[in-house]
MARKESE-460314 format. One line per field, with one value per residue (C-alpha): residue number from 1; residue in three letters; y, x, z. Coordinates in steps of 0.5 Angstrom, whole numbers, plus 2048, in hexadecimal, padded with zeros to 3 digits. Last residue first. Layout:
BEGIN
num = c(NUM:...)
residuo = c(ALA:...)
Y = c(Y:...)
X = c(X:...)
Z = c(Z:...)
//
This chain:
BEGIN
num = c(515:514:513:512:511:510:509:508:507:506:505:504:503:502:501:500:499:498:497:496:495:494:493:492:491:490:489:488:487:486:485:484:483:482:481:480:479:478:477:476:475:474:473:472:471:470:469:468:467:466:465:464:463:462:461:460:459:458:457:456:455:454:453:452:451:450:449:448:447:446:445:444:443:442:441:440:439:438:437:436:435:434:433:432:431:430:429:428:427:426:425:424:423:422:421:420:419:418:417:416:415:414:413:412:411:410:409:408:407:406:405:404:403:402:401:400:399:398:397:396:395:394:393:392:391:390:389:388:387:386:385:384:383:382:381:380:379:378:377:376:375:374:373:372:371:370:369:368:367:366:365:364:363:362:361:360:359:358:357:356:355:354:353:352:351:350:349:348:347:346:345:344:343:342:341:340:339:338:337:336:335:334:333:332:331:330:329:328:327:326:325:324:323:322:321:320:319:318:317:316:315:314:313:312:311:310:309:308:307:306:305:304:303:302:301:300:299:298:297:296:295:294:293:292:291:290:289:288:287:286:285:284:283:282:281:280:279:278:277:276:275:274:273:272:271:270:269:268:267:266:265:264:263:262:261:260:259:258:257:256:255:254:253:252:251:250:249:248:247:246:245:244:243:242:241:240:239:238:237:236:235:234:233:232:231:230:229:228:227:226:225:224:223:222:221:220:219:218:217:216:215:214:213:212:211:210:209:208:207:206:205:204:203:202:201:200:199:198:197:196:195:194:193:192:191:190:189:188:187:186:185:184:183:182:181:180:179:178:177:176:175:174:173:172:171:170:169:168:167:166:165:164:163:162:161:160:159:158:157:156:155:154:153:152:151:150:149:148:147:146:145:144:143:142:141:140:139:138:137:136:135:134:133:132:131:130:129:128:127:126:125:124:123:122:121:120:119:118:117:116:115:114:113:112:111:110:109:108:107:106:105:104:103:102:101:100:99:98:97:96:95:94:93:92:91:90:89:88:87:86:85:84:83:82:81:80:79:78:77:76:75:74:73:72:71:70:69:68:67:66:65:64:63:62:61:60:59:58:57:56:55:54:53:52:51:50:49:48:47:46:45:44:43:42:41:40:39:38:37:36:35:34:33:32:31:30:29:28:27:26:25:24:23:22:21:20:19:18:17:16:15:14:13:12:11:10:9:8:7:6:5:4:3:2:1)
residuo = c(PRO:ASN:ARG:ASP:THR:GLU:PRO:ARG:GLU:VAL:GLY:ALA:PHE:GLU:PHE:ARG:ALA:GLY:GLY:ALA:TRP:SER:GLU:THR:LEU:ASP:VAL:THR:TRP:ASP:HIS:ALA:ASP:ALA:VAL:THR:GLU:VAL:VAL:VAL:LEU:GLY:ILE:GLY:SER:GLY:ALA:ASP:GLY:PHE:SER:ALA:GLY:THR:GLU:PHE:VAL:LEU:GLU:ARG:ARG:GLU:PRO:ASP:VAL:GLY:PRO:GLY:ASP:ASP:ALA:VAL:TYR:PHE:GLY:ASP:ALA:THR:PRO:GLY:VAL:ARG:VAL:THR:THR:GLU:PRO:GLY:ALA:HIS:THR:LEU:SER:ASN:GLY:PHE:LEU:ASN:GLU:PHE:VAL:HIS:ARG:LEU:SER:ARG:GLU:ASP:ALA:CYS:LEU:GLU:PHE:PRO:GLU:VAL:VAL:LEU:GLU:ALA:ASP:ALA:THR:THR:THR:VAL:THR:TRP:CYS:ASP:THR:ALA:VAL:ARG:GLU:ALA:ASP:VAL:SER:ASP:LEU:ASP:LEU:GLU:THR:GLN:GLU:HIS:HIS:ALA:LEU:ALA:LEU:VAL:GLY:GLN:SER:ILE:GLU:GLU:VAL:ARG:ASN:LEU:ALA:ARG:GLU:VAL:ALA:SER:LEU:GLN:GLU:PRO:PRO:ASP:ASP:LEU:GLU:ALA:THR:ALA:LEU:GLY:LEU:TYR:GLY:GLN:ALA:THR:ASN:LEU:PRO:ASN:LYS:LEU:ASP:HIS:CYS:VAL:ILE:SER:THR:PHE:ALA:GLU:LEU:ARG:GLU:ASN:ARG:GLN:GLN:LEU:GLN:ALA:ARG:ARG:ARG:ARG:LEU:GLU:THR:VAL:ASP:ARG:ALA:VAL:LEU:VAL:ALA:ARG:ASP:ASP:GLY:ALA:LEU:GLU:VAL:PRO:SER:VAL:MET:GLY:GLU:TYR:ARG:ARG:THR:GLN:GLY:GLY:THR:GLU:VAL:PRO:TYR:GLU:VAL:SER:ALA:THR:GLU:TRP:ASP:ASP:ILE:ALA:THR:ARG:ILE:ALA:THR:VAL:VAL:ARG:ASP:ALA:ALA:ASP:THR:THR:LEU:THR:GLU:TYR:VAL:THR:SER:GLY:VAL:LEU:GLN:ASP:ARG:SER:ARG:GLU:GLY:VAL:ASN:ARG:ARG:GLY:LEU:LEU:LEU:ASP:VAL:TYR:ARG:GLY:GLU:ARG:ASP:HIS:LEU:PHE:ALA:TYR:ASP:PRO:PHE:SER:ARG:ASP:LEU:ALA:ASP:LEU:VAL:ALA:ALA:ARG:ALA:PRO:ARG:ASP:SER:VAL:PRO:THR:PRO:THR:ALA:GLU:SER:ASP:SER:VAL:PRO:THR:PRO:PRO:ALA:ALA:ASP:ALA:ARG:LEU:LEU:ALA:THR:GLY:ALA:LEU:SER:ALA:VAL:GLU:ASN:LEU:HIS:THR:GLN:PHE:ARG:ASP:GLY:LEU:CYS:SER:ALA:THR:SER:PHE:PRO:CYS:VAL:LEU:PHE:GLU:GLY:SER:GLY:THR:PRO:ALA:VAL:CYS:TYR:ALA:ALA:ALA:ASP:ALA:PHE:PRO:VAL:GLU:GLY:THR:GLU:THR:ARG:PRO:LEU:GLY:MET:GLU:ALA:ALA:THR:ARG:LEU:THR:GLY:PRO:ALA:PRO:ASP:LEU:ARG:SER:ALA:ASP:TYR:LEU:GLU:THR:PHE:ALA:PRO:THR:ARG:HIS:THR:THR:GLU:ALA:VAL:GLY:ASP:ALA:LEU:ARG:TYR:ILE:GLY:VAL:PRO:ARG:HIS:SER:LEU:THR:ASP:ALA:VAL:LEU:ARG:ALA:ALA:ARG:GLU:ARG:VAL:VAL:GLN:ALA:THR:GLU:ALA:ASP:PHE:LEU:ALA:ARG:GLY:ALA:ASP:HIS:ILE:ALA:ALA:HIS:GLY:ALA:GLN:LEU:THR:THR:GLU:ALA:ARG:GLU:ASP:PRO:HIS:ASP:HIS:ASP:PRO:ARG:MET)
Y = c(931:930:933:93A:93B:937:93C:938:934:933:92D:92F:932:932:936:935:937:936:930:934:930:932:92D:92C:92F:92E:932:92F:932:934:93A:93D:937:93A:941:93E:93A:941:946:940:941:949:947:945:94C:94B:94D:949:943:93D:940:93C:941:93E:937:938:936:930:92A:92D:92C:925:926:92C:932:936:939:93E:93D:93E:93A:93D:937:937:933:92B:92A:92F:936:93C:940:940:944:946:949:94F:952:94C:945:945:94D:94D:947:948:94E:94C:946:94C:950:94A:948:94E:950:949:94C:953:94F:94A:942:940:93E:942:941:944:942:946:947:94C:94F:952:957:95D:95B:958:958:95E:95E:955:956:959:953:94E:951:953:94C:949:94B:94A:947:948:946:94B:948:949:94D:94C:946:949:951:950:94B:951:956:952:953:959:95A:954:958:960:95D:95A:960:964:95F:960:967:967:963:968:96D:968:968:96E:974:976:97E:97E:982:97D:978:97D:97E:978:976:97B:978:972:973:977:973:96E:971:972:96B:969:96A:968:961:961:963:95E:958:95A:95B:954:950:952:950:94B:948:949:945:940:941:93E:939:936:936:933:92E:92C:92C:927:921:91D:919:915:913:90E:90E:90A:909:901:8FC:8F6:8FD:902:909:90F:914:918:91D:91F:925:924:929:928:92B:929:927:91F:91F:923:923:92A:929:92A:927:924:920:91C:91A:916:91C:91A:916:91A:921:91B:91A:921:923:91D:91F:927:926:921:927:92C:927:925:91F:917:916:91A:917:910:909:903:902:907:902:8FB:901:903:909:90E:913:90E:907:903:908:909:905:902:904:901:902:909:90C:913:913:911:90B:90B:908:90C:90D:910:913:913:90C:908:903:901:901:8FC:8F8:8F9:8F6:8EF:8ED:8EE:8E9:8E4:8E5:8E6:8EC:8EC:8E7:8E0:8E0:8DC:8D6:8D4:8D2:8D9:8D9:8DC:8DF:8E6:8E5:8E6:8ED:8EF:8F4:8F7:8F8:8FC:900:902:904:909:90B:90C:911:915:917:91A:91C:920:923:925:929:92C:92F:931:936:934:93A:93F:93B:93C:937:932:92A:925:91F:919:915:90C:908:905:90B:90F:915:91C:921:927:92C:934:938:933:935:92F:92A:929:92E:930:936:935:92F:92D:926:921:91C:916:919:915:914:91C:91D:919:91C:923:922:920:91A:919:918:91A:915:917:91D:91F:926:929:924:91E:921:923:91C:919:915:90E:90A:910:90F:912:911:910:908:908:90D:90D:912:913:919:91E:923:924:929:92A:927:922:921:921:91E:919:918:917:911:90E:90D:90B:905:903:902:8FE:8F9:8F7:8FF:8FE:900:907:909:909:90F:913:913:914:91A:91E:91C:91F:924:926:926:92C:92F:930:932:938:939:939:93D:942:943:941:947:947:940:93B:93A)
X = c(8D8:8DF:8E0:8E1:8E9:8E7:8E0:8DA:8D5:8CE:8CB:8C6:8C1:8BE:8B7:8B6:8AF:8AD:8AF:8B4:8BA:8B7:8B1:8B3:8B1:8B4:8B9:8BE:8C3:8C5:8C7:8BF:8BC:8BD:8BC:8B5:8B4:8B5:8B0:8AB:8AD:8AA:8A4:8A0:89E:89D:898:892:895:898:89B:89B:899:89F:8A1:8A8:8A4:8A0:8A5:8A5:89E:89D:8A3:89F:8A3:8A7:8A5:8A9:8B2:8B5:8B8:8BD:8C2:8C8:8CC:8CF:8D2:8CD:8CF:8CB:8C5:8C0:8BA:8B7:8B0:8AE:8A9:8A6:8A8:8A3:8A4:8AB:8AD:8AA:8AE:8B5:8B3:8B2:8B8:8BD:8BB:8BA:8C1:8C4:8C2:8C5:8CC:8CB:8CF:8D6:8D5:8D9:8D8:8D6:8D1:8CB:8C6:8C0:8BC:8B4:8B3:8B5:8B2:8B5:8B4:8B9:8BF:8BE:8C0:8C7:8C7:8C7:8CC:8D1:8CF:8CF:8D7:8D6:8DC:8D9:8D4:8D0:8C9:8C7:8BF:8BA:8B6:8BA:8B7:8B1:8AF:8B3:8AF:8A8:8AA:8AC:8A4:8A1:8A5:8A2:89B:89C:89E:898:893:897:896:88F:88E:891:88E:887:889:887:88E:88E:891:890:895:89A:895:894:89A:89D:896:897:89F:89C:897:89D:8A1:89D:89B:8A3:8A4:89E:8A1:8A8:8A4:8A0:8A5:8AC:8A6:8A5:8AC:8AE:8A7:8A9:8B0:8AD:8A8:8AE:8B2:8AD:8AB:8B4:8B3:8AD:8B1:8B8:8B3:8AF:8B5:8BA:8B9:8BF:8C6:8CA:8D0:8D4:8DB:8E1:8E8:8EA:8ED:8E7:8E3:8E6:8E0:8E1:8DA:8D5:8D1:8CB:8C6:8C2:8BE:8B8:8B8:8B2:8B0:8B0:8B7:8BC:8C1:8C3:8C9:8CB:8D1:8D5:8DB:8DD:8E4:8E9:8EC:8EE:8E7:8E3:8E5:8E5:8DF:8DD:8DF:8DC:8D5:8D7:8DA:8D3:8D0:8D3:8D2:8CB:8CA:8C9:8CE:8D3:8D1:8D4:8D1:8D3:8CE:8C7:8C4:8C4:8C1:8BB:8BC:8B7:8B8:8BB:8B7:8B6:8B6:8BB:8C2:8C8:8C7:8CE:8D5:8D2:8D9:8DA:8E2:8E4:8E0:8D8:8D4:8CC:8C7:8C0:8BC:8B4:8B6:8AE:8B1:8B6:8B5:8AF:8B4:8B9:8B3:8B2:8B9:8B9:8B3:8B7:8BB:8C4:8C5:8BF:8C3:8C0:8BD:8BF:8BC:8B7:8BB:8BB:8B3:8AD:8B2:8B0:8AC:8AF:8B0:8AC:8A8:8AF:8B3:8AE:8AC:8B4:8B4:8AF:8B1:8B8:8B4:8B0:8B5:8B8:8B2:8B1:8B8:8B7:8B0:8B3:8B9:8B4:8B1:8AA:8AB:8A7:8A0:89F:89C:8A0:89D:8A2:8A0:8A5:8A1:89F:89F:8A7:8A9:8AB:8A6:8A8:8A2:8A2:89E:89A:896:894:88F:88B:88E:88C:890:88D:891:899:89B:8A2:8A3:8A9:8AA:8A8:8A4:89E:89F:8A0:89A:896:898:897:891:88E:88B:882:882:889:888:88C:88B:88C:890:893:892:893:899:89D:89D:89F:89B:89D:898:893:88E:88F:889:887:887:88E:893:897:898:89E:89C:8A1:8A0:8A7:8AC:8B3:8B6:8BB:8B7:8B0:8B1:8B5:8B0:8AA:8AF:8B0:8A9:8A8:8AE:8AB:8A3:8A7:8AA:8B2:8B4:8BC:8BB:8B8:8BE:8C3:8BF:8C3:8C9:8C4:8C2:8C7:8CB:8C6:8C5:8CC:8CC:8C7:8CB:8D1:8CC:8CB:8D0:8D4:8CF:8CF:8D6:8DB:8DF:8DE:8E1:8DE:8E0)
Z = c(91A:918:911:911:90E:907:907:908:904:906:904:90A:90D:914:915:91D:91F:926:92B:930:92D:926:921:91A:914:90E:909:903:900:8F9:8FA:8F5:8F9:900:8FD:8FA:901:905:901:901:909:908:904:908:90A:911:917:919:919:915:90F:909:903:8FE:900:905:90C:909:90B:913:913:916:91A:91E:91D:923:929:92A:92C:926:921:91A:918:914:90F:90F:915:918:919:91D:91E:924:926:92C:92C:930:92A:929:926:920:91D:921:91F:918:916:919:914:910:910:911:90A:907:90A:907:900:900:903:8FE:901:903:90A:910:917:91F:923:924:929:928:92D:92C:932:92E:928:921:91A:917:91E:91C:915:917:91D:918:912:917:91A:913:911:909:905:8FD:8F9:8F4:8F2:8EB:8EC:8E9:8ED:8F3:8F1:8F0:8F7:8FA:8F7:8F9:900:900:8FE:903:909:907:905:90D:910:90C:90F:917:916:913:91A:91E:91C:91E:924:925:927:92F:92E:927:924:922:920:91B:919:918:915:90F:90F:90E:909:904:905:902:8FC:8FA:8FB:8F7:8F1:8F2:8F3:8EE:8E9:8ED:8EC:8E6:8E2:8E5:8E3:8DB:8DC:8DF:8DB:8D5:8D8:8D9:8D1:8D0:8D5:8D2:8CD:8CE:8D2:8CD:8C7:8CD:8C9:8CD:8CB:8D0:8CC:8CE:8CC:8C8:8CA:8C8:8CD:8CC:8CD:8D2:8D4:8D2:8D5:8D1:8D3:8CD:8CD:8C6:8C3:8BE:8B6:8B3:8AB:8AF:8B2:8B2:8B9:8BD:8C0:8C8:8CB:8D2:8D3:8D9:8DA:8D6:8D5:8CD:8CD:8D0:8CB:8C6:8C6:8C8:8C2:8BD:8C0:8BE:8B8:8B6:8B7:8B3:8AE:8AE:8B2:8AF:8AB:8AF:8B5:8B1:8AF:8B1:8B5:8B4:8AE:8B4:8B8:8B4:8B0:8AE:8B4:8B9:8B9:8BF:8C5:8C9:8CC:8CB:8C4:8C1:8BD:8BB:8B7:8BB:8B9:8BF:8BF:8C2:8C5:8C7:8CD:8CA:8CE:8D1:8D3:8D2:8CC:8CF:8D7:8D4:8CF:8D6:8DB:8D6:8D6:8DD:8DE:8DC:8E3:8E3:8E4:8E9:8ED:8EF:8F5:8FB:8FB:900:908:90A:909:906:900:8FD:8F6:8EE:8EC:8E6:8E9:8EE:8E8:8E3:8EA:8EA:8E3:8E4:8EA:8E7:8E0:8E7:8EA:8E3:8E1:8E8:8E6:8E0:8E2:8E9:8E4:8E0:8E4:8E9:8EF:8EA:8EA:8F0:8F4:8F1:8EE:8EF:8EB:8E9:8E5:8E3:8DD:8DE:8DB:8E1:8DE:8E1:8E1:8E5:8E7:8E7:8EB:8F1:8F5:8F3:8EF:8E7:8E6:8DD:8DC:8E0:8DD:8DD:8DA:8DA:8D3:8D1:8CB:8CC:8D3:8D4:8D0:8D3:8DB:8D7:8D4:8DB:8DD:8DD:8E3:8E7:8EF:8F4:8F4:8FB:8FB:8FF:906:900:8FC:904:905:901:8FB:8F7:8F2:8F1:8EB:8E4:8E0:8D8:8D8:8DC:8DF:8E5:8E9:8EE:8F3:8F6:8FB:8FE:8FA:8FB:8F5:8F8:8FE:8FC:8F6:8F9:8FE:8F8:8F5:8FB:8FC:8F4:8F6:8FC:8F9:8F3:8F8:8F9:8F9:8F8:8F2:8F5:8FA:8F4:8F2:8F8:8F4:8ED:8EF:8F2:8ED:8E8:8ED:8EC:8E5:8E5:8EB:8E7:8E0:8E3:8E6:8E1:8DD:8E3:8E2:8E8:8E9:8F0:8F1:8F6:8FC)
//
């Protein structure tokens, strides 16, 4: 169970580092790919698995035109943009800067509100459109850039690999490390890698520039080696770097550091990870540093935008509440006074209920986008039963297998309420809903008609609702809650052929480890 005294910044940093680790662990499969096309397919799958975003397109930029080299089924069904002519300025800017970019203004994908571009360094780009701009955050951009960097390296390796022998009688292929092409691959990676990797001694002296662009500021690689960070950075920045180096070596574990770099009359912000290493009996440290100036700027802008959005959402929903309650009250009086109320009044009631559902959904989304989670041990049976009494009808049945999990209880209530409401809407008022634990999470399932497998990836898109009822917001709230907890949620088929929403990556209290 997570400690209840974690600071929000510490929790965010832990989440970020967990994302780094998950991507790099899963990214190993990219380097096992034998062809460039397999690399592209696995990179798109990596985005879906680790970032929970299924519409992914991979583009190549040439002669001012961007054409896809790979598209996921969700991307094809939602956007079907195999060729962008002319190529958007965002792609050209990302290529020139070697950094990920996000665009909310001129979006070349129909029905998309924003898109994120991350260059691979091999001439291709990962492109992820979003139907709602608020779903696109700094963490997604950072992690997408990491996937793109791994994919770029894997693409270069795949392109440089020799053909596979046609028979067992031929000689075993030479290992990658011995191929002459490896030098060319590393040289290309050296020029395109968005980070710097330095080798330092304990005093902050540059022992080597392991990876990165040819020059660091106005110093070449040869001029840099032998100097110290006090010659390239301000005293304050150099002190931070040296402290991180010594901490990493003394504790023999990875340390983090953030520091400013003065270059070209501007101050850039760099974020680094320092890891200790022993070379020829000497303690050294490897510092991998990344320019995060744009990310910090966009984070500040996003924070301001979110604050304005939260205020606007609260005002609109509050202003809707009073007239909505008034309309519902007068409708109730009118219906009660009539022995045989006309069908038009039932239509009015459904419309007002829909307005209330949308208003509550928007408020829930704003809450989860802006509020830190209060994680604690939660009795899922109790919460699910409470939510059932609010959303159910007399003919529906709930079956819950007792279990506990670590979650924000208010957020978990939104999950159950929206999924129960979804079952009642699409499976009918006599549905049976089951809730229970799995090996690494829990599920909510019903005995309704289910969802066509080809449409399952689309149900979490904003506004998606396959039927006359439903606002298209409830499942977006569910996925938002899952993302906030670092869970994954997938739609599969239930025991009766209905819908089964399965959550994975869920932590359990120490006393409740068995599913």
